[in-house]
C-alpha positions as CSV (number, residue, x, y, z in Angstrom):
1,M,95.5,121.9,74.1
2,A,99.3,121.6,75.0
3,Y,101.5,122.5,71.5
4,I,105.0,121.6,71.4
5,T,106.5,125.4,71.5
6,E,110.4,124.4,71.4
7,I,112.8,121.8,71.8
8,S,116.2,122.3,73.6
9,L,118.6,119.5,73.5
10,P,121.7,119.9,76.2
11,D,125.0,121.2,75.9
12,A,127.6,117.9,74.8
13,P,129.5,117.0,78.4
14,D,133.4,118.2,77.9
15,L,135.6,114.8,77.8
16,D,139.4,115.5,78.5
17,L,140.2,112.8,75.6
18,P,143.5,113.0,74.0
19,T,143.5,114.0,71.0
20,A,145.5,113.0,67.8
21,P,147.6,115.2,65.7
22,N,146.5,117.5,62.6
23,V,142.7,116.4,63.9
24,P,140.6,119.5,63.7
25,D,138.3,120.0,66.5
26,I,134.9,119.5,65.6
27,T,132.1,121.3,68.5
28,L,128.7,121.4,67.5
29,P,127.0,124.1,68.3
30,A,124.0,124.4,71.1
31,A,120.6,122.9,69.6
32,P,118.5,126.5,69.1
33,N,114.8,126.6,70.0
34,I,112.5,125.4,68.0
35,D,109.3,127.2,67.1
36,I,106.5,124.6,65.8
37,D,104.6,126.9,64.1
38,K,107.4,127.0,61.4
39,F,106.7,123.4,60.8
40,D,103.4,122.2,59.3
41,I,102.4,120.1,61.2
42,P,98.6,119.0,60.7
43,T,96.2,119.7,63.4
44,P,94.6,116.5,63.2
45,F,97.7,115.3,64.3
46,L,98.1,117.1,66.9
47,D,94.6,116.7,68.0
48,T,94.9,112.4,67.3
49,I,97.8,112.5,70.2
50,E,95.7,114.8,72.8
51,Q,92.6,112.2,71.5
52,T,94.8,109.2,72.3
53,G,95.9,110.4,75.8
54,I,92.4,110.6,76.7
55,L,91.5,107.3,75.3
56,E,94.5,105.9,77.7
57,K,92.7,106.9,80.4
58,M,89.5,106.3,79.6
59,L,90.5,102.6,78.7
60,V,92.4,103.2,82.0
61,D,89.5,103.5,84.0
62,F,87.0,101.2,82.2
63,F,90.0,98.6,83.3
64,Q,89.9,99.8,86.1
65,T,85.7,99.9,86.4
66,Q,85.4,96.4,85.4
67,Q,88.3,94.9,88.0
68,N,86.5,96.5,90.6
69,R,83.0,95.0,89.7
70,F,84.4,91.8,89.0
71,L,85.9,91.8,92.3
72,Q,82.4,93.2,94.2
73,A,81.0,90.3,92.0
74,Q,83.5,87.4,93.9
75,Q,82.8,89.1,97.7
76,A,78.8,88.8,96.5
77,L,79.2,85.0,95.5
78,A,81.9,84.8,98.8
79,A,79.0,85.8,101.2
80,N,76.0,83.9,99.7
81,A,78.4,81.4,100.1
82,I,78.8,82.2,103.7
83,E,74.8,82.7,104.2
84,I,74.0,78.9,102.4
85,F,77.1,77.7,104.9
86,N,75.3,79.2,108.1
87,A,71.7,78.7,107.1
88,T,72.6,74.4,106.0
89,V,74.4,74.8,110.4
90,A,71.5,76.2,111.2
91,R,68.9,73.5,109.5
92,Q,70.9,70.5,111.2
93,S,70.8,72.2,114.7
94,L,67.0,72.2,113.9
95,L,67.4,68.8,112.7
96,L,68.8,67.6,116.1
97,D,67.1,69.7,118.5
98,Q,63.7,68.0,117.1
99,Y,65.9,64.4,117.2
100,K,66.3,65.5,120.9
101,I,62.7,66.3,121.5
102,E,61.5,62.7,120.1
103,V,63.8,61.2,122.5
104,Q,62.7,62.6,125.2
105,V,58.9,62.1,124.0
106,F,59.8,58.0,123.7
107,E,61.4,57.8,126.8
108,S,58.2,59.3,128.2
109,K,55.8,57.0,126.8
110,I,58.4,54.3,128.2
111,R,58.2,55.2,131.4
112,A,54.9,55.3,131.0
113,E,54.2,52.1,129.6
114,L,56.4,50.5,133.1
115,A,54.3,52.4,135.5
116,A,51.3,50.6,133.7
117,I,52.5,47.1,134.0
118,E,53.8,48.2,137.0
119,V,50.1,49.1,138.3
120,Y,48.9,45.9,136.0
121,G,51.5,43.5,137.6
122,G,50.8,45.0,141.3
123,L,47.1,44.3,140.8
124,N,48.0,40.6,139.6
125,A,49.6,40.3,142.5
126,Y,46.8,40.2,145.3
């Protein structure tokens, strides 16, 4: 636990100001070292100050952890959205391939029917 053991004030700077006549020079002596033990500051008060610092650190850590988890959740959400989009694109690609295959099958059926018509037409010609 950190206790204040002394407080010291800096000496006043020398200012070269003109002095009025018949005015005594007033200078303040440097502040003496103050021993905190001379004062009856209750220990719970000092403990409260220390606990406040600890609480502040805990709150900052909590906030940072909360923000980090929010960021991770948003990253996961974005990754899932990308995966869904990629799956939709792959599905559309498969549907296009299926349509191309159906077109090829239909074309083959038409060619087979045309061949049958030619055979039938050739038989009727004789």
